Every structure is written in C-alpha cells, then in structure tokens.
N, C-alpha and C positions, 0 to 999 in steps of 0.2 A: 583534624585536617587530614585529607588524603595524603598518603606517602607515595601513591602511584605516580609514575612518570606521565606527564601530559605532553601530547604531541600536537603542536600548533601547525595547521595545514594551510594557513592563509598565504597569499603571495609574499614573496621574499621580504620586501621592505616592511610591510605590515606585520609579518610574522616576527621580525626582529623586535619591533616595538612591543608586541604582545608578550613575547618570551621574557623580555626585560621586566615588564610590569608584573607578570605572574611570578617570576622569581623574587621580585621585591615583596610580593605577598606571601612568600615562604613556600611556593610550589616548585616542584621539580619539572621545569618546562624546557622543551627543546623544539626546534623548528624542523619541519619536513614540508616545505612548500609544495603544494599539489596543483597550483595554477601559476602560470608565468604570464606576466603583463608586458606586452610589447606595444609601445605607442605607434600609432599610424604615422606615416610620413605626412608632413604638412602638405595638404592638397587644397584645391580651390574651394571645396565646401567648408572645410575647417577654417580656412583663411577668411572666407566671407562671414562665417558666424562670429569670428573674433573681431573682425573689423567693422561689420555692419549689424550689430546685434539689435538695433532699433527695429528691425523687421519683425521681431518676435515679441509677443506679450510675455512669454516665460521660456526659460531654458530649464528643462528637467534633467538633472544629473543623476544617473542611476547609482553612482558610488563615488567614494573619494577618489578612486583611480580615474573616473571620468573627469572629475574636476582638474586633477593634476595633469592629465594628458591633454585636456582642452587648453589650459593656460600655458603649460610648460614654462617658458622663460618670461611669460607675461603675467599681468595682474589685472584685477578689476580697474577700469578707468571710467571717467565720466560718460563715455559713449554708451556704457551699460545702464546709465541712469534711466529709471522708469521700467527696466526689465526685471521681472521677478525671477528668482532662482528657486526651483522646487527640489527639495531634498527628501529622500526616503528615511533618513536616520541620522543619528549624531555624528557618525564618522564622516559622512558626506558634508554635513553642516560645518564640521570643524575644518574640512579642507576648503570650503567656500570662504570661511572667515580668514583662513591663512592666505587665500588668494586676494583678500581685500574686499570681498563682497559685503556690502553693508548689512548688518543684522536685520534691520527693519525691512529689507527687501528679500528675505529668505523665508520660504514657507516649508513646513514639515509637519509630521505627526505631532500630536500633543505630547508633552514631556512624559506624561503618565500612561501613554498608549500601551496596550497589551503587546503589540508588536511594532517594529519599525519596518514598514514595507510599503509597497505601492497602494495597497488597500487603505491603509491608515493615512497615507499622504493624500490620496484622492478625496477622502472625507473632508479634508481641509481646503483643497484647491478647486473642487468641483464648481463652486459658485463663480469662479473666475472665467469659466469656459462657456462662451456663448457661440452661436453660429458664426463661423468665420474666424474665431480667435486663433491666432497663429502660435503654435507651441513647437519648440524644437526639443527632441529627446536626445541627449548626449549619452552615448552608451558604448559598450564593448561589442566586438564582433568575434566570429569564429576564426579558425586558422586561415580561411580564404578572405577574411575581411568583410564577410556578409553579416548583417544584423543577426545577433544571437541573444538568447535569453528571453525572459517573459515579456509578453506584449500587453499584459492586462491593463495597465494604465493608459497606454496608447489607444487600446480598443475602447475603453470607457470614454476618453476624451473625444475620440472620433464619433462615437455614438451621440455625444452631447452636441455635435456640430463643429467641434474644433478642427482647425486645419493643421494636421500633424505632419511633421517631417522628422526623420531620424538620422543622426549623424554618428558614425562609428569613428571614435578617436583612439581606440586601442584594441588589440586582439588578446583574447584569453586562450592561452595555449596550454597543452599538457606538457609538463616538464619531462625531460629525460632523466630518470632516476639513475644515480650512480650505483655501482655494485654495493657500496656501503649503505646507501639509502634503501636499496631494495632489501638488504639483509635486516636493517633496522625495522622496516615495515613488516617484514615477515615475522620477526620476533615479537613485535607489538600486537600481533594477532592473538597471542596466547599468554603474554607475560604480565597481564594486568594493567598495561598502559591504558590511558584514556585518550581517545582520539577527539580532538576539538575540531568540529566541522562548522564553518560559517557559510558554506556554499554547497549546493548539491553537485556542482561541477567538480569540486574537489573529490567527492566520493566517486563519481564516475571515472575520473582520471586515475584514482587509486585502483579501482577494479580493473580498468584497462591495462594498467601497468603490471598487475599481478592477477591475471585471469583465473588461475587455478587455486588461488588462496581461499581457504575457508575462514570466514569472519565470524562464525557463530559463537566463538569464545571471546570476541573482542568487545570492548566497551566504548561508547561514543557519547560525547556531550554535544548537542546541537543547539543552534540559536533560533530555530524557527520550526514549526510543525512540518512544513514542507520538506525541510532538510532531514527531519526525523524519518519521514516516509521513505526518502531516498536511502537513508542508512539501513532501514529495515529491509528494503528491497535488495540491498547489497548483501544482506545476511547478518548484519549486526543484530544481536539479540538483546544486548544490554544498552539501552538508550535513555539518556536523561536530557532534559531541555532546560535552557537558561534564557533569561532576557539577554539580548545581544550586546548590551553595553559591557565593556571590559571589566568594570568594577563588579558588575553582577555576575559575570562569568567566573571571576576570581572567587567571589563569595560562594557561588554554587559549588565550585571545585573544593573550596575549603571546608564545606559542610559534609563532603563525602567521607565515609569511613575508610 
C-alpha cells in the first residue's frame, strides 16, 4: 500500500467524505478542494421545474451536486411520478435515492460500465428520446451563472429530435486558496503526494491558482481518460487512472508502491 499522501481535490463536502473513507482504508488522505459549489438562488425556472415536473419526460442530473441543489430542502413527491431521472454515475444515483427518487425511475450506465459518464448513460436512455420528447438537463454553471461543462448528451438528444432545455442550479467556482493551502499545493508538486482528480475543472483551477508552478514531478490519479488528458496538458507526467467509484479509487491507491 502506498505511503504517499493523497490530496483529494473534490468540492468541500464531497472531499470530506472521501477523505474519511480513504483514511479508513489505511491511506494518508487530506482535502484541498479545488471547486467551490454555490447553489443558485431560487428562481422562476427552478421553481417551475420543482413544482411542475410533469412537463418533462426526464430530468438529467449531471452530478450529485445537481440533485442536492435542485431539491435543497425538498424531496421527491408524487408530482414527479412518471418522470424519469437520468444519472451519469453512482454518486448522482445515490443523491437521487437520498432525495427519495424511486429506484425503478432512475436510469444510468450499467453497473459494469467501463466509465460512468454521459456516453454510457446515453447508451441506456437513447431509446426513450423520440421527436419532441421533453428533457430537462439540471446542471452547474460558471461564475456568471451561464451553462458550463460538456454538452455531449444534450447534443445527442437534440439530434435525436428531443426538446432540450437546461437549468443551472449551482455555480462551480474556483476557490481562493489560503496561504497555507498554496504552500501545501506547491510542496505537493515535488514531495511524492498523489493528486486525486475527479474533474478537469479542478486541474484548471489549480493551474490558475499557481500559474508558475512546474508539475512535471507531480503524480496524479484520475477517474476518467478525459481528466487524464487535462492533467497531462497541465504538465503532470505521472498519471494513473482508476474507475471512479470510491472503493475502486481506494483499491487503486492501495496497490501503488
């Protein structure tokens, strides 16, 4: 099992849970959140989607944060009956269950899928989309509240004739690193620490925070090939990949020398 420190870069609440689980697995983990999640204020579009979901065949939630920021103090209710929830992976599915969404109304990638992402979700839900099928994509936005992130599934559904709308329910911001956090990040560029990246935006925020830092001696564990490409572009030379489920990440870390 690796004795190297593991730096968890997920948003604060998620990072806390991952750090606890990795420590329980015997790993030396600590959190350095590189994405800040800020819920959007309740607005007319969000209120309409929560109060009149019957307008949609399906709500596609891009992440667990999308589920939590959509429902907030609410839960699934009978008004959602007949509406499908599309989930790209286990974390989002878990958040949907916690919000009370019935298991039989949740669609996602197969349990043994090579990746948990939009491509593997689309393979399961594509037959649901006919010309005119209304689908709402619940997602994050940039610092200005504009839609941000990949549009691959939205594009595929639109090409199939679906009637797509997108709803921003939170913003993904770059955190302001403290002096101590900056020093920790700079040290982790050369001290053998393993950076755990579950998002390309986390890498972009790290590079923006330390624009002069050389990452060629730093090691990264990524949870998707796309994130690996971002890490390589940022200068990381030592990159390993893991299935994105926490238990698989812990197992991969535990197998490192």
